[in-house]
C-alpha positions, 0 to 999 in steps of 0.5 A: 413063764409064758409064750412070746410071739415072733412072726407067727411062732410062739417061743419060751425059754425054759431054765434049768430047774435043778432036776431037768437041765432044760435049755438056753435055746427057746422052745418053739411052737408054730401054730397052724404050721400045716393047718391048710393041708387037706390030705394025710397030715401025718404023711405031709409032716413026714415029707416036710420034716424030711425035706428040711433035714429032720428025719421022721422017726415015729408016729404015736403020742407023748409019754405021760411022764417027764422025760428029756433027750440030751443027744437030740432036738425033737420036732413034733407034728400034731397030725390028729387030735390035740395034746396039752404038754407040760414042758420044763418039769413040774413048774414048767410051761403048759402048751396046747397043740392041735392038728397042724401045729408043730412044736420043736423041743430043744435037747434037755427040755423035759416034756410030758403029756398032761391031756390028749384027745383019744385020737391023738397022732403025732409025728416025731422027728430029729435033725439028721445025724441026731438020735435021742436018748431017754433021760428022766431027771434021775439023780446021777444023770448030770453032769454027763447029760449037760455035756451031751446037751452042749454038744448037740449041734444046731440044725441048719433048717427049721423042720417046717419052714426051712432056712427062713423059719422061726427056729433058725432065727430064734436059735441062732440068736440064743446066747452062747453057753449051756 
């Protein structure tokens, strides 16, 4: 599995691996989404996310263990340093992101930090009206998690580029179903 390209964004579909549901919606990586900004990049990600209906919820890093959210999509704005994230479980996709990059993780896609700089800072955001749960791929989480994921609405705006962003195009054209 590797990232494909569309209009400056990179994306990948990550299928159910038996432990993690992952998603029919592609993971979207926008390199350099805010790389030209010279001020407080964390504050700028928060401003831009909020302007596009993705409510900033935290500033931190990413946990070093597999987890996923069945009740919310997640936007990550890398504000300082770099991170390598493994997405989709043990056999998933490794993605490196650095300051100015944005990653959007669909509900159901497992993610874990596998490497990061000591100065890493990420702004996490969720579409308005969505609140994340924490699931770990443990026995018994499914099929309830699958039902939750299927019920999570698509956001109307890309967290950085708004109505014309790659997330909107890619997610609206994704196949129906779970």
